[in-house]
Structures are given as structure tokens and as C-alpha cells.
C-alpha positions as CSV (number, residue, x, y, z in Angstrom):
1,M,-54.1,6.6,12.7
2,K,-56.5,8.4,15.1
3,W,-54.7,11.0,17.3
4,F,-56.3,13.5,19.5
5,D,-55.7,15.5,22.7
6,P,-59.0,16.4,24.4
7,L,-57.2,17.5,27.5
8,K,-54.9,20.2,26.2
9,H,-54.7,23.0,23.7
10,I,-51.3,23.8,22.2
11,A,-50.4,26.9,20.2
12,L,-47.4,27.4,18.0
13,F,-45.9,30.6,16.8
14,L,-44.6,30.4,13.2
15,W,-42.9,33.1,11.1
16,G,-42.1,33.3,7.4
17,V,-42.6,35.5,4.5
18,S,-43.3,34.4,0.9
19,L,-43.1,36.3,-2.3
20,S,-46.1,36.4,-4.6
21,G,-46.5,33.0,-6.3
22,Q,-43.6,31.5,-4.4
23,P,-43.6,29.3,-1.3
24,I,-41.8,30.2,1.9
25,D,-39.9,26.9,1.2
26,Q,-40.4,23.5,-0.4
27,V,-39.0,20.4,1.1
28,A,-38.6,16.8,-0.1
29,F,-40.5,13.9,1.5
30,E,-40.4,10.1,1.4
31,L,-43.1,7.6,1.5
32,A,-43.2,4.5,3.8
33,D,-46.3,2.3,3.5
34,N,-48.0,5.3,1.8
35,I,-47.2,7.6,4.7
36,I,-45.4,10.9,4.3
37,F,-42.1,11.5,6.2
38,F,-40.0,14.6,6.1
39,Q,-37.0,16.0,7.9
40,V,-37.2,18.3,11.0
41,S,-34.5,19.8,13.1
42,I,-35.1,20.5,16.8
43,N,-33.0,23.1,18.6
44,G,-30.3,22.9,15.8
45,S,-30.1,19.1,16.0
46,R,-29.5,16.7,13.1
47,Q,-32.3,16.0,10.7
48,L,-35.0,13.9,12.4
49,N,-37.6,11.8,10.5
50,F,-41.1,13.1,11.2
51,M,-44.5,11.6,10.2
52,F,-47.0,13.9,8.6
53,D,-50.3,13.1,10.4
54,S,-53.4,15.2,9.6
55,G,-55.0,13.6,12.7
56,A,-52.3,14.7,15.1
57,G,-53.5,17.6,17.3
58,I,-50.1,18.1,18.9
59,T,-46.4,17.6,18.0
60,V,-45.0,14.4,19.4
61,L,-41.3,13.4,19.8
62,N,-40.0,9.9,20.2
63,K,-38.5,9.4,23.6
64,S,-35.6,7.5,22.1
65,V,-34.1,10.6,20.5
66,T,-34.3,12.9,23.5
67,P,-30.9,12.2,25.0
68,E,-29.2,13.9,22.0
69,L,-31.4,17.0,22.1
70,D,-31.2,20.2,24.2
71,L,-34.5,19.9,25.9
72,T,-36.0,21.3,29.0
73,Y,-39.0,19.7,30.7
74,R,-42.0,20.9,32.6
75,G,-44.5,18.4,33.8
76,G,-46.5,16.2,31.5
77,S,-49.9,15.6,29.8
78,Q,-52.5,12.9,29.5
79,I,-52.6,12.1,25.7
80,G,-55.6,10.4,24.2
81,T,-54.8,7.9,21.4
82,S,-57.0,5.4,19.5
83,G,-55.8,2.7,21.9
84,R,-55.7,4.3,25.3
85,T,-54.7,7.4,27.3
86,I,-51.0,7.6,28.0
87,R,-48.8,9.9,30.0
88,S,-46.3,12.1,28.2
89,E,-43.5,14.3,29.3
90,T,-43.7,18.0,28.1
91,S,-40.9,20.0,26.7
92,P,-42.5,23.5,26.6
93,E,-40.3,25.7,24.3
94,N,-38.4,24.4,21.3
95,S,-37.3,25.6,17.9
96,L,-38.3,23.4,15.0
97,S,-37.0,23.9,11.5
98,I,-38.4,22.3,8.3
99,G,-36.2,23.6,5.5
100,K,-36.3,27.4,5.8
101,V,-39.5,27.3,7.9
102,T,-38.7,27.9,11.5
103,M,-41.2,27.5,14.4
104,E,-40.3,29.0,17.7
105,K,-41.6,28.2,21.3
106,V,-43.0,24.8,20.2
107,P,-44.2,22.5,22.9
108,L,-43.3,18.8,22.4
109,E,-45.1,15.9,23.9
110,I,-42.6,13.0,24.5
111,I,-43.7,9.4,24.3
112,G,-42.2,6.2,23.0
113,L,-42.6,5.7,19.2
114,D,-40.1,2.9,18.6
115,H,-43.0,0.5,17.8
116,L,-43.9,2.7,14.8
117,S,-40.3,2.6,13.6
118,T,-40.5,-1.2,13.6
119,Y,-43.9,-1.1,11.9
120,F,-42.8,1.2,9.1
121,K,-39.2,0.0,8.9
122,V,-38.0,3.6,9.0
123,P,-37.1,5.8,12.0
124,V,-40.1,7.6,13.4
125,D,-38.6,10.4,15.4
126,G,-41.8,12.4,15.7
127,I,-45.3,13.2,14.5
128,I,-46.7,16.5,13.4
129,G,-49.9,17.6,11.7
130,Y,-52.5,20.1,13.0
131,D,-49.8,22.5,14.2
132,L,-48.7,23.0,10.6
133,F,-52.3,23.2,9.2
134,E,-53.1,25.9,11.8
135,K,-50.6,28.4,10.4
136,Y,-49.6,27.4,6.9
137,I,-51.1,26.5,3.5
138,L,-49.6,23.2,2.7
139,K,-49.1,21.9,-0.9
140,I,-48.4,18.2,-1.3
141,D,-46.9,17.4,-4.7
142,A,-47.0,13.6,-4.7
143,D,-45.5,13.5,-8.3
144,R,-42.3,15.3,-7.2
145,K,-42.5,14.2,-3.5
146,T,-42.3,17.7,-2.2
147,M,-44.2,19.7,0.5
148,A,-44.4,23.5,0.0
149,F,-45.3,26.0,2.7
150,Y,-47.2,29.2,1.9
151,D,-48.4,32.0,4.2
152,S,-51.7,32.6,2.3
153,M,-53.7,31.3,-0.7
154,D,-52.8,34.6,-2.5
155,S,-49.4,32.9,-3.2
156,V,-50.8,29.7,-4.6
157,D,-51.9,29.0,-8.2
158,T,-55.1,26.8,-8.1
159,E,-56.1,27.2,-11.8
160,D,-56.0,23.5,-12.5
161,W,-57.2,22.3,-9.1
162,K,-60.6,21.2,-7.9
163,E,-61.7,23.2,-4.8
164,V,-63.6,21.2,-2.1
165,M,-65.2,22.6,1.0
166,A,-63.7,21.3,4.2
167,Y,-65.2,20.8,7.7
168,K,-63.5,20.7,11.1
169,V,-64.5,17.4,12.7
170,D,-63.4,15.1,15.5
171,N,-60.9,17.3,17.3
172,N,-59.8,19.6,14.5
173,K,-59.4,17.0,11.8
174,I,-60.2,17.9,8.2
175,G,-63.5,16.4,6.9
176,I,-64.8,16.6,3.3
177,E,-67.9,15.2,1.6
178,T,-67.3,11.8,0.2
179,F,-69.9,9.9,-1.9
180,L,-70.5,6.2,-1.3
181,L,-72.5,3.8,-3.4
182,T,-75.8,2.6,-1.9
183,P,-77.3,-0.8,-2.3
184,E,-79.8,0.8,-4.7
185,G,-77.1,2.0,-7.0
186,D,-77.2,5.7,-6.1
187,Y,-74.5,7.7,-4.3
188,A,-75.0,9.3,-0.9
189,G,-72.7,12.0,0.6
190,Y,-71.0,11.6,4.0
191,I,-68.4,13.7,5.8
192,M,-65.2,11.7,6.1
193,A,-61.9,12.8,7.7
194,L,-58.7,13.0,5.7
195,D,-56.1,10.9,7.5
196,T,-52.5,11.2,6.1
197,A,-51.2,8.7,8.7
198,N,-53.6,5.9,7.5
199,P,-52.2,3.8,4.6
200,D,-55.6,2.3,3.8
201,E,-58.1,3.5,1.2
202,I,-61.1,3.8,3.5
203,H,-61.6,3.1,7.2
204,L,-65.3,3.1,8.2
205,F,-66.5,4.1,11.7
206,P,-69.2,2.2,13.7
207,N,-71.9,4.7,12.8
208,A,-71.4,3.9,9.1
209,L,-72.3,0.3,9.7
210,E,-75.3,1.2,11.8
211,E,-76.8,3.2,8.9
212,R,-76.6,0.2,6.5
213,G,-76.8,2.6,3.6
214,I,-73.6,1.5,1.9
215,A,-73.1,-1.1,-0.9
216,L,-70.5,-2.9,1.3
217,K,-69.1,-6.4,0.9
218,K,-67.7,-7.7,4.2
219,G,-64.7,-10.0,3.9
220,S,-63.3,-12.5,6.4
221,K,-59.6,-11.3,6.1
222,K,-58.3,-9.5,9.2
223,V,-56.1,-6.4,9.0
224,K,-53.9,-5.1,11.8
225,G,-54.0,-1.5,12.8
226,F,-51.5,0.6,14.8
227,S,-51.6,3.6,17.1
228,A,-49.3,6.2,18.6
229,D,-49.3,4.0,21.6
230,T,-48.4,0.3,21.4
231,T,-51.9,-1.0,20.9
232,I,-52.4,-3.3,17.9
233,T,-55.9,-4.0,16.7
234,E,-57.4,-6.5,14.3
235,N,-60.4,-5.5,12.2
236,L,-62.0,-7.0,9.1
237,R,-61.3,-6.1,5.5
238,G,-64.1,-5.3,3.1
239,K,-65.0,-3.5,-0.1
240,I,-67.2,-0.6,-0.9
241,K,-68.6,-1.0,-4.4
242,G,-68.2,2.6,-5.3
243,V,-66.6,5.8,-4.0
244,K,-66.5,9.3,-5.4
245,L,-64.2,12.0,-4.1
246,A,-63.0,15.3,-5.7
247,G,-64.4,14.4,-9.1
248,K,-62.8,11.0,-9.2
249,E,-64.6,7.6,-9.0
250,W,-63.2,4.3,-7.7
251,R,-64.9,0.9,-7.8
252,N,-64.5,-2.0,-5.3
253,V,-62.5,0.1,-2.8
254,R,-60.7,-1.7,-0.1
255,T,-62.2,-0.8,3.3
256,V,-61.4,-1.5,7.0
257,I,-64.5,-2.5,8.9
258,P,-64.3,-1.9,12.6
259,T,-64.8,-5.1,14.6
260,D,-62.0,-4.9,17.2
261,A,-63.4,-3.8,20.6
262,V,-60.7,-1.1,21.0
263,T,-61.4,0.3,17.5
264,V,-65.2,0.4,18.0
265,K,-64.8,2.1,21.4
266,A,-62.3,4.7,20.1
267,F,-64.4,5.7,17.0
268,S,-68.0,5.3,18.4
269,D,-68.5,9.0,19.2
270,N,-66.9,10.5,16.1
271,Q,-68.9,13.1,14.1
272,S,-67.5,11.9,10.7
273,F,-68.4,8.7,8.9
274,G,-64.9,7.3,8.5
275,L,-61.4,8.0,7.3
276,I,-60.0,8.7,3.8
277,G,-56.5,7.2,3.9
278,Q,-53.4,7.7,1.8
279,G,-54.5,4.8,-0.4
280,L,-56.9,7.2,-2.1
281,M,-55.3,10.5,-1.4
282,L,-52.1,9.6,-3.2
283,D,-54.1,9.6,-6.5
284,F,-54.0,13.4,-6.1
285,N,-51.7,16.3,-5.5
286,M,-53.3,18.3,-2.7
287,I,-53.4,21.8,-1.1
288,Y,-54.6,22.2,2.4
289,D,-56.1,25.6,3.3
290,Y,-57.2,24.8,6.8
291,Q,-57.8,28.4,7.8
292,N,-60.4,28.9,5.1
293,N,-61.9,25.4,5.2
294,R,-60.8,24.4,1.8
295,V,-58.9,21.5,0.3
296,Y,-57.7,21.5,-3.4
297,F,-57.2,18.4,-5.4
298,Q,-55.3,17.8,-8.6
299,E,-55.6,14.4,-10.1
300,R,-52.2,12.9,-10.8
301,K,-51.5,11.9,-14.4
302,N,-49.8,8.6,-13.4
303,G,-51.5,8.0,-10.1
304,R,-49.7,6.1,-7.4
């Protein structure tokens, strides 16, 4: 999923203290179509089901759950999604709790997300991503299905992990160098964004196709895509003959090839070469150190 907000900057204020070697807290998550969902309470509410989206530049709440919450409103925003620009309502100051982690004075942008609930077959009460990266070290243990929150890397053991430099690309997303096989049989490095809300393995951008430097087999099968708005796209499925990432190599990796006019328009100006989706990332446990431009990978013994 591509999610960005070029018209607004939002800051969150988060508090928490961790002991050496211990997280502030560790919470369980569930997977739906490879996407991570975990529980969030708003203003002391019941537990709500939030999607973890590394491409989300703001925290979003589903309009359907607002009647049961103690919210105040102040104006709205123009929110850019991969489909179109939509109008949201803004609730400026809220308390969000994820386990023992509490975030105060959190602005929420409110739009309809029921179409995503239908798509994933689980309630999608909200979306959160960058706001967590901005303040916390996040450790995703896909083996145990837990997410841990740390206040610094001093509290995190990375002895058995592979450290990879990260780059901030395309509206604060996390990009890392990914190696794609060329038609000549060599590997070339490209910066690709990590997208935890994309269930696919790879999603190429239009600039990747223009370069023609990838050993790419284009298929004829169409694949539907979704967005934070109700836009549904149809692009082609293909395969990249070889991909290397964080010391692991895959062959014949399934790839989304942008052909839908909405997709091509949305991704044409991106700095990165494409998206790395959960289809590949779930082969690893991961640590996100957004503040210091680092991502750590630990290959899972049993994989997905």
C-alpha cells in the first residue's frame, strides 16, 4: 500500500522507559494476508485492530468506530493516497495505548476503511506506521508473532542480526539496497522501499521498467491492488529471475508490474525503484532503527 501526506506534518509525543536489554513492552500481533495487525486502545476504549503500515505517514482511524470513542474534532485535511486525494476529519489530541506504551496528544485522521475490512476479512479499525518509527525502535519477531518497543538501540541485542543501511525515501519511507538479477546474469543494486502493508514479494515502479536492466519475465495474469481509499487497481503479475536482500537470495520472485493508469500515475515520481512487500520480509525477523537509518535482519529458521 502506498500512503503519504504531502500536505501535512504530524508530530506525536511518546513516553516510555526501558531497562537495559528489556523492551518497554512487547505485544502480540496477528497476520492477515501477510499483513501485521495489533491491538490499540484510544482514549481508554476497547482494543481496536490496527494495521502496521511502514508507508503510512500519519495515524488513521476508521470512521465506522468513531461513534463509540470520546473524540473531539477540529477541521480536516487533504490526504494523498495511491488512488486519489481524499478529505479527512481531524481529531487533534488523543491518547493511544499499545500494551504498556502510551502515546499522548496524538492527532488522528478519520476516513472510511470498511473496504479494507472486507478485503482482509478482519476489522481494520486504523492504520499506523511512521509515527511509531519516528520515536521507537521496533523489533518484529515473526516466529513468535510479537512486536517489541525499545527507546534506544542500547537496549537491543543484535549479535546474530545482519545490519543494513536504510535511506529515507518517498515521504519518509524506509528504503534499503536490494539487488536484482540483470539479463546478463549479474546483480545490480537499487533502493527499494520496505512496505509492511503490501502482501506481495516485489512491486516495481514505472522507473524500474524504463531502465530495462532487470531479468524480468512479464506474465499475462492480472492482480488486484487496494488503497486506503476505495480505489481498486489491476496490474500485471511477473517474475524477477533473482533477488538478493540482507544476505538472502530468492529465485523467480513474484512481482507486480505497474500497468494500471492509477498505479503508474501514483508511482511515477518516486525516488525508489519499487516496494519490498511482506512476501519477502516475512522470511526474516526484523528490527527497525529509523532514527539512525538502520534495519536489522535475522533470517527465520522455518521461514514463512
